[in-house]
Residue frames as a rotation matrix with the C-alpha (Angstrom) as fourth column:
MET 1
-0.176 -0.612 -0.771 -5.32
-0.978 0.197 0.067 10.23
0.111 0.766 -0.633 25.71
GLY 2
0.323 0.283 0.903 -5.89
-0.452 0.885 -0.115 6.65
-0.832 -0.371 0.414 24.79
LYS 3
-0.764 -0.598 0.241 -5.12
-0.124 0.503 0.856 3.95
-0.633 0.624 -0.458 22.34
VAL 4
0.328 0.882 -0.340 -7.01
-0.539 -0.121 -0.834 3.82
-0.776 0.456 0.435 19.07
VAL 5
-0.705 -0.431 0.563 -7.09
0.216 0.626 0.749 1.43
-0.676 0.650 -0.348 16.08
ASN 6
-0.512 0.515 -0.688 -8.67
-0.829 -0.506 0.238 2.34
-0.225 0.692 0.686 12.70
ARG 7
0.155 0.709 0.687 -11.64
-0.381 0.685 -0.621 0.09
-0.911 -0.166 0.377 11.95
GLU 8
0.948 0.243 -0.205 -10.95
-0.264 0.247 -0.932 -0.14
-0.176 0.938 0.299 8.16
ASN 9
0.452 -0.859 -0.242 -7.13
-0.029 0.257 -0.966 -0.30
0.892 0.443 0.091 8.32
PRO 10
0.969 -0.007 -0.247 -5.83
0.242 0.212 0.947 -1.66
0.046 -0.977 0.207 11.61
CYS 11
0.055 -0.996 0.067 -2.26
0.967 0.036 -0.254 -0.73
0.251 0.079 0.965 10.51
ARG 12
-0.307 -0.075 0.949 -3.32
-0.051 -0.994 -0.095 2.80
0.950 -0.078 0.302 11.36
TYR 13
0.603 0.473 -0.642 -3.19
0.629 0.214 0.747 3.00
0.491 -0.854 -0.169 15.11
SER 14
-0.083 -0.593 0.801 -1.93
-0.276 -0.758 -0.590 5.18
0.958 -0.270 -0.101 17.91
LEU 15
-0.144 -0.034 -0.989 -0.92
0.808 0.572 -0.137 4.36
0.571 -0.819 -0.055 21.49
SER 16
-0.484 -0.050 -0.874 -1.45
0.690 -0.636 -0.346 7.94
-0.538 -0.770 0.342 22.56
ALA 17
-0.696 0.331 0.636 -4.30
0.471 -0.458 0.754 9.62
0.542 0.825 0.163 20.77
ASP 18
-0.816 0.577 -0.027 -6.84
-0.451 -0.667 -0.593 12.28
-0.360 -0.472 0.804 21.54
GLU 19
-0.710 0.558 0.429 -9.93
0.556 0.818 -0.145 10.15
-0.431 0.136 -0.892 21.48
VAL 20
0.168 0.801 -0.575 -12.12
0.143 -0.597 -0.789 13.15
-0.975 0.050 -0.214 20.63
GLU 21
-0.099 -0.304 -0.948 -10.26
-0.823 -0.510 0.249 13.49
-0.559 0.804 -0.200 17.39
HIS 22
-0.889 -0.212 -0.406 -10.84
-0.390 0.816 0.427 9.79
0.241 0.538 -0.808 16.54
PRO 23
-0.045 0.980 0.195 -14.65
-0.998 -0.051 0.023 9.15
0.032 -0.194 0.981 16.35
GLU 24
-0.389 -0.014 0.921 -15.71
-0.418 0.894 -0.163 5.65
-0.821 -0.448 -0.353 17.52
SER 25
0.731 0.679 0.069 -17.48
-0.258 0.368 -0.893 5.13
-0.632 0.636 0.444 14.20
LYS 26
0.795 -0.467 -0.388 -14.07
-0.399 0.080 -0.914 4.99
0.457 0.881 -0.123 12.56
TRP 27
-0.311 -0.945 0.100 -11.77
-0.541 0.089 -0.836 4.10
0.782 -0.314 -0.539 15.44
VAL 28
0.549 0.321 -0.771 -11.81
0.456 0.659 0.599 1.42
0.700 -0.681 0.216 18.16
HIS 29
0.307 -0.399 0.864 -10.97
-0.668 -0.737 -0.102 3.05
0.677 -0.546 -0.493 21.47
ASN 30
-0.290 -0.528 0.798 -8.73
-0.948 0.269 -0.167 1.14
-0.127 -0.806 -0.579 23.87
PRO 31
0.472 0.472 -0.744 -9.26
-0.608 0.786 0.113 -2.29
0.639 0.399 0.658 22.33
PRO 32
0.732 -0.136 0.667 -8.66
-0.569 0.416 0.710 -5.00
-0.374 -0.899 0.227 24.95
GLY 33
0.824 -0.387 0.415 -6.59
0.447 0.893 -0.053 -7.22
-0.350 0.229 0.908 22.64
LEU 34
0.855 -0.481 0.195 -4.18
-0.173 -0.618 -0.767 -4.49
0.490 0.622 -0.612 21.48
ASP 35
0.385 -0.749 0.539 -1.66
-0.909 -0.210 0.359 -4.91
-0.156 -0.629 -0.762 24.33
GLY 36
0.411 -0.207 0.888 -1.44
-0.105 0.957 0.272 -8.66
-0.906 -0.205 0.371 23.77
LEU 37
0.891 -0.114 0.439 -0.78
0.453 0.213 -0.865 -8.22
0.005 0.970 0.241 20.05
LEU 38
0.701 -0.654 0.285 1.92
-0.500 -0.735 -0.458 -5.67
0.509 0.178 -0.842 20.76
ASP 39
0.374 -0.501 0.780 3.46
-0.815 0.224 0.534 -7.78
-0.443 -0.836 -0.325 23.47
SER 40
0.441 -0.152 0.884 3.57
0.178 0.981 0.080 -10.86
-0.880 0.122 0.460 21.28
GLY 41
-0.501 -0.771 -0.393 5.05
-0.176 -0.354 0.919 -8.94
-0.847 0.529 0.042 18.33
VAL 42
0.012 0.572 0.820 2.25
0.834 0.447 -0.323 -9.61
-0.551 0.688 -0.472 15.88
PRO 43
-0.921 -0.390 0.018 2.74
0.338 -0.775 0.534 -7.09
-0.194 0.497 0.846 13.04
PRO 44
-0.395 0.814 -0.425 -0.20
-0.292 -0.550 -0.782 -4.78
-0.871 -0.185 0.455 12.44
THR 45
-0.594 0.143 -0.792 -0.46
-0.788 0.091 0.608 -6.22
0.160 0.985 0.059 8.93
TYR 46
-0.688 0.312 -0.655 -1.94
0.192 0.949 0.251 -9.31
0.700 0.047 -0.713 10.58
TRP 47
-0.870 0.457 -0.184 -4.44
0.108 -0.187 -0.976 -7.47
-0.481 -0.869 0.113 12.77
LYS 48
-0.561 0.785 0.264 -8.22
0.386 -0.034 0.922 -7.40
0.732 0.619 -0.283 12.20
VAL 49
-0.825 0.392 0.407 -10.92
-0.565 -0.606 -0.560 -5.43
0.027 -0.692 0.721 13.93
VAL 50
-0.575 0.665 -0.476 -13.70
0.429 0.741 0.516 -7.52
0.696 0.093 -0.712 15.38
GLY 51
0.515 0.791 -0.330 -16.46
0.783 -0.277 0.558 -5.53
0.350 -0.545 -0.762 16.91
ASP 52
0.864 -0.263 0.429 -14.73
-0.378 -0.902 0.208 -3.15
0.332 -0.341 -0.879 19.42
ASP 53
0.560 -0.750 0.352 -11.55
-0.129 0.341 0.931 -5.20
-0.818 -0.567 0.094 19.66
VAL 54
0.394 -0.542 -0.742 -8.53
-0.892 -0.030 -0.451 -6.04
0.222 0.840 -0.495 17.59
GLU 55
0.666 -0.108 0.738 -7.36
-0.226 0.913 0.338 -9.65
-0.711 -0.392 0.584 17.04
GLU 56
-0.511 -0.853 -0.100 -4.70
-0.519 0.213 0.828 -11.57
-0.685 0.476 -0.552 15.25
MET 57
0.184 0.555 -0.811 -5.76
-0.978 0.184 -0.096 -12.91
0.096 0.811 0.577 11.85
SER 58
0.701 0.085 0.708 -6.14
-0.194 0.978 0.075 -16.64
-0.686 -0.190 0.703 11.33
ALA 59
-0.356 -0.877 0.324 -3.40
0.141 0.292 0.946 -18.47
-0.924 0.382 0.019 9.29
VAL 60
-0.031 0.367 0.930 -5.69
0.973 0.224 -0.056 -18.47
-0.229 0.903 -0.364 6.24
GLU 61
0.903 0.409 -0.133 -6.24
0.383 -0.906 -0.182 -14.72
-0.195 0.113 -0.974 6.53
LYS 62
0.366 -0.880 -0.301 -2.50
-0.244 -0.403 0.882 -14.16
-0.898 -0.249 -0.363 6.92
ALA 63
-0.417 -0.503 0.757 -1.79
0.540 0.533 0.651 -16.19
-0.731 0.681 0.049 3.84
ALA 64
0.426 0.632 0.648 -4.26
0.904 -0.268 -0.333 -14.14
-0.037 0.727 -0.685 1.86
VAL 65
0.890 -0.164 -0.424 -2.55
-0.043 -0.959 0.281 -10.95
-0.453 -0.232 -0.861 2.99
ASP 66
-0.065 -0.993 0.100 0.86
-0.141 0.108 0.984 -12.36
-0.988 0.050 -0.147 2.10
ASP 67
-0.161 0.050 0.986 -0.41
0.870 0.479 0.117 -13.53
-0.466 0.876 -0.121 -1.32
ALA 68
0.827 0.497 0.263 -1.87
0.563 -0.732 -0.385 -10.05
0.001 0.466 -0.885 -2.11
ALA 69
0.653 -0.645 -0.398 1.42
-0.304 -0.704 0.642 -8.43
-0.694 -0.298 -0.656 -1.07
ALA 70
-0.311 -0.773 0.553 3.41
0.249 0.495 0.833 -10.80
-0.917 0.397 0.038 -3.27
THR 71
0.185 0.461 0.868 1.15
0.964 0.086 -0.252 -10.14
-0.191 0.883 -0.428 -6.16
ALA 72
0.969 0.214 -0.124 1.46
0.196 -0.970 -0.142 -6.36
-0.151 0.114 -0.982 -5.72
ALA 73
0.247 -0.947 -0.206 5.22
-0.330 -0.282 0.901 -6.61
-0.911 -0.155 -0.382 -5.51
LYS 74
-0.300 -0.321 0.898 5.36
0.656 0.615 0.439 -8.67
-0.693 0.720 0.027 -8.67
GLU 75
0.550 0.603 0.578 3.17
0.835 -0.384 -0.395 -6.18
-0.016 0.700 -0.714 -10.51
SER 76
0.868 -0.271 -0.415 5.32
-0.136 -0.935 0.327 -3.34
-0.477 -0.227 -0.849 -9.28
ILE 77
-0.150 -0.954 0.261 8.46
0.016 0.262 0.965 -5.09
-0.989 0.148 -0.024 -10.55
LYS 78
-0.134 0.150 0.980 6.84
0.919 0.389 0.066 -5.74
-0.372 0.909 -0.190 -13.89
SER 79
0.867 0.484 0.121 5.67
0.496 -0.810 -0.314 -2.08
-0.054 0.332 -0.942 -14.16
GLU 80
0.561 -0.725 -0.399 9.19
-0.311 -0.631 0.711 -0.82
-0.767 -0.275 -0.580 -13.29
ALA 81
-0.358 -0.650 0.670 10.71
0.373 0.558 0.741 -3.17
-0.856 0.515 0.043 -15.90
ALA 82
0.274 0.575 0.771 8.26
0.947 -0.021 -0.322 -1.98
-0.169 0.818 -0.550 -18.48
ARG 83
0.954 0.063 -0.293 9.02
0.062 -0.998 -0.010 1.66
-0.293 -0.009 -0.956 -17.74
GLY 84
0.089 -0.994 -0.064 12.76
-0.214 -0.082 0.973 0.90
-0.973 -0.073 -0.220 -18.10
LEU 85
-0.307 -0.135 0.942 12.16
0.779 0.533 0.330 -0.77
-0.547 0.835 -0.058 -21.48
VAL 86
0.688 0.622 0.375 10.04
0.725 -0.565 -0.394 2.16
-0.033 0.543 -0.839 -22.72
LYS 87
0.751 -0.452 -0.481 12.75
-0.221 -0.859 0.463 4.66
-0.622 -0.241 -0.745 -21.63
ALA 88
-0.240 -0.903 0.357 15.41
0.077 0.349 0.934 2.63
-0.968 0.251 -0.014 -23.38
LEU 89
-0.089 0.279 0.956 13.39
0.935 0.353 -0.016 2.31
-0.342 0.893 -0.292 -26.51
LEU 90
0.883 0.467 0.051 12.56
0.459 -0.833 -0.308 6.02
-0.101 0.296 -0.950 -26.70
LYS 91
0.439 -0.806 -0.397 16.19
-0.346 -0.559 0.753 6.94
-0.829 -0.193 -0.524 -26.15
THR 92
-0.388 -0.557 0.734 17.25
0.436 0.591 0.679 4.53
-0.812 0.584 0.014 -28.90
ILE 93
0.404 0.651 0.642 14.60
0.899 -0.154 -0.410 6.04
-0.168 0.743 -0.647 -31.25
ALA 94
0.929 -0.051 -0.368 15.94
-0.027 -0.997 0.070 9.49
-0.370 -0.055 -0.927 -30.52
ASP 95
0.034 -0.999 -0.018 19.53
-0.262 -0.027 0.965 8.46
-0.965 -0.028 -0.262 -30.96
VAL 96
-0.330 -0.114 0.937 18.83
0.715 0.618 0.327 6.55
-0.617 0.778 -0.123 -34.31
THR 97
0.371 0.587 0.720 16.61
0.922 -0.326 -0.209 9.24
0.112 0.741 -0.662 -35.87
GLY 98
-0.670 -0.702 0.240 18.50
0.665 -0.712 -0.227 12.25
0.330 0.008 0.944 -34.51
THR 99
0.171 0.854 0.492 15.25
0.175 -0.518 0.838 13.57
0.970 -0.057 -0.238 -33.06
PRO 100
-0.585 -0.381 0.716 15.51
-0.600 -0.390 -0.698 15.29
0.545 -0.838 -0.001 -29.68
LEU 101
-0.894 0.176 -0.412 14.46
0.366 0.817 -0.445 12.95
0.258 -0.549 -0.795 -26.87
SER 102
-0.706 0.644 -0.294 11.80
-0.058 -0.467 -0.882 15.39
-0.706 -0.606 0.368 -25.66
GLU 103
-0.304 0.645 -0.702 10.07
-0.946 -0.292 0.141 15.29
-0.114 0.707 0.698 -29.03
VAL 104
-0.604 0.028 -0.796 10.15
-0.278 0.929 0.243 11.55
0.747 0.369 -0.554 -29.14
VAL 105
-0.909 0.278 -0.311 8.70
0.392 0.315 -0.864 11.40
-0.142 -0.908 -0.395 -25.60
ASP 106
-0.564 0.714 -0.415 5.98
-0.510 -0.697 -0.505 13.87
-0.650 -0.073 0.757 -26.58
SER 107
-0.345 0.410 -0.844 5.07
-0.862 0.216 0.458 11.90
0.370 0.886 0.278 -29.65
PHE 108
-0.805 -0.034 -0.592 4.93
0.141 0.958 -0.248 8.78
0.576 -0.283 -0.767 -27.57
ARG 109
-0.817 0.518 -0.255 2.63
0.172 -0.203 -0.964 10.41
-0.551 -0.831 0.077 -24.99
ASP 110
-0.411 0.673 -0.615 0.39
-0.842 -0.539 -0.027 11.68
-0.349 0.507 0.788 -27.76
ALA 111
-0.474 0.137 -0.870 0.17
-0.530 0.745 0.406 8.19
0.703 0.653 -0.281 -29.28
VAL 112
-0.881 0.121 -0.458 -0.63
0.397 0.717 -0.574 6.63
0.259 -0.687 -0.679 -25.90
ASP 113
-0.696 0.614 -0.373 -3.22
0.016 -0.506 -0.862 9.25
-0.718 -0.606 0.342 -25.11
GLY 114
0.000 0.721 0.693 -4.87
0.807 0.409 -0.426 8.67
-0.590 0.560 -0.582 -28.46
GLY 115
0.396 0.184 -0.900 -3.82
-0.061 -0.972 -0.225 12.02
-0.916 0.144 -0.374 -29.93
C-alpha cells in the first residue's frame, strides 16, 4: 500500500492505495511533496503534479482556479434561476389556459427540441 495522486486531477488521491491498481502512467506513486502539502493544510484544489511529485500552485495559478470556480458558480446560479423562471412560466400558462401542466411541458419540450 502506498500514497497515490492522480496525474490529471490531483484532487483524486489516496493515502493508502494498492499501487498495482493505480498505474504510474496515470498516478504518481508516493510523491515526496505530498506529506508537506497535507501537513501545511494546502487544499488539493491547489495542488499540481510536476513530474513525479505534487506541489502547491503559485498564487497566479490559484487565482485562475478561484476565478474558474467563481464563474462556474455564477453560471450554475443563472441556470437555476432560468429553470425556476421556466417552471413558473409553464405553470402560469397551464393555469391561465386550463391546459394540464404535463401537456404544456410536453409542448414546451417539443418546441425546444425543434419538433
